[in-house]
C-alpha positions as CSV (number, residue, x, y, z in Angstrom):
1,M,-7.3,-35.5,-4.6
2,S,-8.2,-36.1,-8.3
3,W,-9.1,-39.4,-9.8
4,E,-6.0,-39.2,-11.9
5,T,-3.8,-39.6,-8.8
6,V,-3.0,-43.2,-7.9
7,P,-0.8,-43.1,-4.8
8,T,0.9,-46.5,-4.6
9,G,3.5,-48.3,-2.5
10,L,2.3,-46.4,0.6
11,G,4.4,-46.8,3.7
12,Q,7.5,-47.6,1.5
13,G,8.1,-44.1,0.1
14,R,8.2,-45.3,-3.5
15,A,5.9,-45.9,-6.4
16,V,4.8,-49.3,-7.5
17,R,4.4,-49.9,-11.3
18,V,0.8,-49.8,-12.2
19,R,0.4,-52.9,-14.3
20,R,-1.0,-56.3,-13.6
21,S,1.3,-58.6,-11.7
22,S,2.3,-61.9,-13.1
23,A,1.0,-65.3,-11.7
24,P,0.0,-65.5,-8.1
25,A,2.6,-66.5,-5.5
26,A,3.8,-70.0,-5.5
27,A,1.6,-71.0,-2.6
28,A,-0.9,-73.7,-3.5
29,R,-4.3,-72.5,-4.6
30,R,-7.4,-73.7,-2.9
31,S,-10.5,-74.7,-4.9
32,E,-13.4,-73.8,-2.6
33,P,-16.9,-74.9,-3.4
34,E,-19.6,-72.3,-3.9
35,P,-21.4,-71.8,-0.5
36,A,-25.0,-72.7,0.1
37,C,-27.4,-69.8,0.6
38,V,-30.1,-69.0,3.1
39,E,-32.9,-66.9,1.5
40,L,-34.2,-64.2,3.9
41,F,-36.2,-61.1,3.1
42,G,-35.7,-62.0,-0.6
43,I,-31.9,-61.8,-0.2
44,P,-29.7,-64.9,-0.6
45,F,-27.2,-64.8,2.3
46,A,-24.1,-67.0,1.9
47,S,-23.8,-69.7,4.6
48,I,-20.1,-69.0,5.4
49,T,-17.8,-67.8,8.2
50,Q,-15.6,-64.8,8.3
51,D,-12.5,-66.9,7.3
52,G,-14.7,-68.6,4.7
53,L,-15.4,-65.3,3.0
54,V,-11.6,-64.8,2.4
55,D,-11.5,-68.3,0.8
56,Q,-14.6,-67.5,-1.3
57,I,-12.9,-64.3,-2.6
58,E,-9.9,-66.5,-3.6
59,R,-12.3,-68.8,-5.4
60,L,-13.9,-65.9,-7.3
61,I,-10.5,-64.5,-8.3
62,E,-9.3,-67.9,-9.6
63,S,-12.6,-68.4,-11.5
64,G,-11.8,-65.4,-13.8
65,G,-14.0,-62.4,-14.8
66,S,-15.3,-59.6,-12.5
67,H,-17.2,-60.4,-9.3
68,W,-18.5,-58.5,-6.4
69,V,-19.4,-59.1,-2.7
70,V,-22.0,-57.4,-0.5
71,T,-21.7,-57.4,3.3
72,A,-25.3,-56.7,4.1
73,N,-26.7,-55.3,7.4
74,I,-30.1,-54.2,8.5
75,Q,-29.8,-51.0,6.5
76,H,-29.5,-53.1,3.3
77,V,-32.5,-55.2,4.3
78,G,-34.6,-52.1,5.0
79,M,-33.6,-50.4,1.7
80,A,-34.2,-53.6,-0.3
81,A,-37.7,-53.9,1.2
82,R,-38.6,-50.3,0.2
83,D,-36.9,-50.4,-3.2
84,P,-37.3,-53.4,-5.6
85,E,-34.4,-52.0,-7.7
86,F,-32.0,-52.1,-4.8
87,L,-33.2,-55.7,-4.0
88,R,-32.4,-56.6,-7.6
89,T,-29.0,-55.1,-7.2
90,L,-28.2,-57.1,-4.0
91,R,-29.4,-60.3,-5.7
92,S,-27.1,-59.7,-8.6
93,A,-24.0,-59.9,-6.3
94,D,-21.8,-63.0,-6.4
95,L,-21.9,-63.2,-2.6
96,V,-24.0,-61.6,0.1
97,T,-23.0,-62.0,3.7
98,A,-24.9,-61.4,6.9
99,D,-23.2,-58.3,8.4
100,G,-25.6,-58.1,11.3
101,T,-26.4,-60.3,14.3
102,P,-30.2,-59.8,14.0
103,I,-30.0,-61.3,10.5
104,C,-28.4,-64.4,12.0
105,W,-31.2,-64.5,14.6
106,A,-33.8,-64.3,11.9
107,A,-32.1,-67.2,10.0
108,R,-32.1,-69.2,13.2
109,I,-35.8,-68.5,13.8
110,R,-36.5,-69.7,10.2
111,R,-34.6,-72.9,11.2
112,S,-32.0,-72.2,8.5
113,P,-29.1,-70.9,10.7
114,L,-26.2,-69.0,9.3
115,P,-22.8,-70.1,10.8
116,A,-21.7,-66.6,11.8
117,R,-22.0,-62.9,11.3
118,V,-19.6,-61.9,8.5
119,T,-18.7,-58.2,8.4
120,G,-16.9,-55.9,6.1
121,S,-14.9,-54.3,8.9
122,D,-13.6,-57.7,10.0
123,L,-12.7,-58.7,6.4
124,V,-10.1,-56.0,5.6
125,V,-7.1,-57.3,7.6
126,P,-7.4,-61.0,6.9
127,L,-8.0,-60.2,3.2
128,A,-4.9,-58.0,3.1
129,R,-3.0,-60.9,4.6
130,R,-4.3,-63.2,1.9
131,C,-3.4,-60.6,-0.8
132,E,0.2,-60.5,0.5
133,E,0.4,-64.4,0.5
134,R,-1.0,-64.7,-3.0
135,G,0.6,-61.7,-4.6
136,W,-2.7,-60.0,-5.3
137,R,-2.8,-56.2,-5.8
138,L,-5.1,-54.3,-3.4
139,M,-6.8,-51.0,-3.9
140,L,-8.7,-48.9,-1.4
141,M,-11.3,-46.4,-2.5
142,G,-13.5,-44.2,-0.2
143,G,-13.7,-42.6,3.1
144,D,-13.0,-38.9,3.9
145,A,-9.8,-37.2,2.7
146,G,-6.7,-39.0,4.0
147,V,-8.6,-42.0,5.5
148,A,-7.7,-44.5,2.7
149,E,-4.1,-43.4,2.7
150,E,-3.8,-43.8,6.4
151,L,-5.3,-47.3,6.3
152,A,-3.0,-48.2,3.4
153,E,0.0,-47.1,5.5
154,R,-1.1,-49.3,8.4
155,L,-1.7,-52.3,6.2
156,Q,1.7,-51.8,4.5
157,A,3.4,-51.7,7.9
158,A,1.6,-54.9,9.0
159,F,2.2,-56.7,5.6
160,P,5.4,-55.4,4.1
161,A,5.1,-57.5,0.9
162,L,1.5,-56.4,0.2
163,A,1.1,-54.6,-3.1
164,I,-1.2,-51.6,-2.4
165,V,-1.7,-50.1,-5.8
166,G,-4.1,-47.3,-4.9
167,A,-5.6,-45.4,-2.0
168,V,-8.0,-42.7,-3.0
169,A,-10.9,-40.7,-1.6
170,P,-13.3,-39.8,-4.3
171,P,-15.1,-36.4,-4.3
172,V,-18.1,-36.3,-2.1
173,L,-20.9,-36.6,-4.6
174,S,-24.4,-37.9,-5.0
175,L,-24.8,-41.2,-6.7
176,E,-26.2,-39.5,-9.7
177,A,-23.2,-37.3,-10.0
178,L,-20.8,-40.2,-9.4
179,L,-22.5,-42.2,-12.1
180,G,-21.9,-39.2,-14.5
181,E,-18.6,-37.8,-15.6
182,E,-16.9,-38.8,-12.4
183,T,-17.5,-42.5,-13.2
184,E,-15.2,-42.3,-16.2
185,A,-12.5,-40.7,-14.2
186,A,-12.9,-43.3,-11.5
187,L,-12.8,-46.2,-13.9
188,H,-9.7,-44.8,-15.6
189,C,-8.0,-44.5,-12.1
190,I,-9.0,-48.1,-11.2
191,R,-8.0,-49.6,-14.6
192,Q,-4.7,-47.8,-14.4
193,A,-4.0,-49.3,-11.0
194,A,-5.1,-52.8,-12.1
195,P,-6.0,-54.2,-8.7
196,D,-7.0,-57.8,-8.1
197,V,-9.1,-56.7,-5.1
198,L,-11.0,-53.4,-4.8
199,L,-12.4,-52.4,-1.4
200,L,-14.9,-49.6,-1.6
201,A,-16.1,-47.5,1.4
202,L,-18.6,-45.2,-0.2
203,G,-21.5,-46.0,2.1
204,T,-24.8,-47.8,1.4
205,P,-26.5,-47.8,-1.1
206,K,-24.0,-45.8,-3.1
207,Q,-21.2,-48.4,-3.1
208,E,-23.5,-51.3,-4.1
209,L,-25.3,-49.4,-6.9
210,W,-22.0,-48.0,-8.2
211,I,-20.3,-51.4,-8.3
212,E,-23.3,-53.2,-9.9
213,R,-23.6,-50.5,-12.6
214,C,-19.9,-50.3,-13.4
215,L,-18.9,-54.0,-12.8
216,A,-18.5,-54.8,-16.5
217,R,-16.1,-51.9,-17.0
218,L,-14.1,-52.1,-13.8
219,E,-11.9,-55.0,-15.0
220,V,-11.3,-56.0,-11.3
221,P,-11.5,-59.7,-10.3
222,V,-13.3,-58.9,-7.0
223,S,-14.8,-55.7,-5.6
224,V,-16.2,-55.5,-2.1
225,G,-18.3,-52.8,-0.4
226,V,-17.1,-52.4,3.2
227,G,-19.1,-49.4,4.4
228,A,-17.5,-47.6,7.4
229,A,-14.7,-50.2,7.7
230,F,-11.9,-47.7,6.8
231,D,-13.1,-45.2,9.5
232,F,-13.2,-48.0,12.1
233,L,-9.8,-49.4,11.2
234,V,-8.0,-46.0,11.4
235,G,-9.9,-44.9,14.5
236,R,-11.9,-42.1,12.9
237,Q,-15.0,-43.9,14.3
238,K,-14.9,-46.0,17.4
239,R,-16.4,-49.5,17.0
240,A,-18.7,-50.9,19.6
241,P,-17.1,-53.3,22.2
242,L,-17.1,-57.0,21.3
243,W,-19.9,-57.8,23.8
244,M,-22.2,-55.3,22.1
245,Q,-21.4,-56.8,18.7
246,Q,-22.2,-60.3,20.0
247,L,-25.5,-59.1,21.6
248,G,-26.5,-57.5,18.3
249,V,-26.6,-53.9,19.6
250,E,-23.6,-52.4,17.8
251,W,-26.1,-50.1,16.2
252,L,-26.9,-48.6,19.7
253,H,-23.2,-47.7,20.2
254,R,-23.0,-46.0,16.8
255,M,-26.3,-44.1,17.3
256,A,-25.1,-42.9,20.7
257,H,-22.1,-41.2,18.9
258,E,-24.1,-39.9,16.0
259,P,-27.7,-39.6,17.1
260,R,-28.9,-36.9,14.7
261,R,-27.5,-38.7,11.6
262,L,-28.1,-42.3,12.5
263,G,-31.1,-42.2,14.9
264,P,-33.9,-41.7,12.3
265,R,-32.3,-44.3,10.0
266,Y,-31.9,-46.9,12.7
267,F,-35.5,-46.3,13.9
268,R,-36.9,-46.7,10.4
269,D,-34.8,-49.7,9.5
270,G,-35.4,-51.4,12.8
271,L,-39.2,-51.2,12.4
272,T,-38.9,-52.5,8.8
273,F,-36.6,-55.4,10.0
274,A,-39.1,-56.3,12.7
275,R,-42.0,-56.3,10.3
276,L,-40.0,-58.4,7.8
277,T,-39.0,-60.9,10.5
278,L,-42.6,-61.4,11.5
279,R,-43.4,-62.0,7.8
280,E,-40.7,-64.6,7.6
281,L,-42.2,-66.4,10.6
282,S,-45.5,-66.6,8.8
283,R,-44.0,-68.3,5.8
284,P,-44.6,-72.0,5.3
285,G,-41.9,-74.1,7.0
286,S,-41.3,-71.6,9.8
């Protein structure tokens, strides 16, 4: 699929005009205060719940301009510890949520508890519902061929009035290549679709670095990197049972299904996270 193709109105068998919709739906807008943050490993994690994240996205849309959200897990923490530039990227986001139970544990150990784990995978459906309620235009970008389109069809079936203005799978490229000529094609595609919310499933760190470097030219009110959320929601990858998520061992479930790809990464990031947590304990006030 080329970047020039913007399949829209999926699940309805018709195209939707690719232009910015008028004012949001008549439902009353909510003015949410900016959440407090808990600083861990040099990263400011927003002290919010999963439902609170949807409200915060509404706040960002209503505030004007272009904003972006990171749902950060242990992989993000490990990469930020090894790469100061990636840490700077994470700190430049408008919101960073704790997409990992161990991060919440570390916050509790620091006596600055976070209210809940807030994940990209659990965000997509309630955010789609809010988009339908407010008349916001939603675009999906990422995943393997056909994944974004399949998710768009499922969301359209669940929320018939939802305006899905694009569902595209970009070419599988390195970050350097994606930031080259492909970026101009991607930006043209996104600006033509004119979404209010852009969900990107490009993988970490590609999605975060790409959003941060292109934010000023995206012309999208809110962009969110959601990692493997598209694959989970359409069943291409099986998510861990709820009890494993609550125990903080969802990584074990994923590694069991993809040991060669994920095993070395989880081992490295796990060791880094343990070292950083011990360092947090030695900080004054622990």
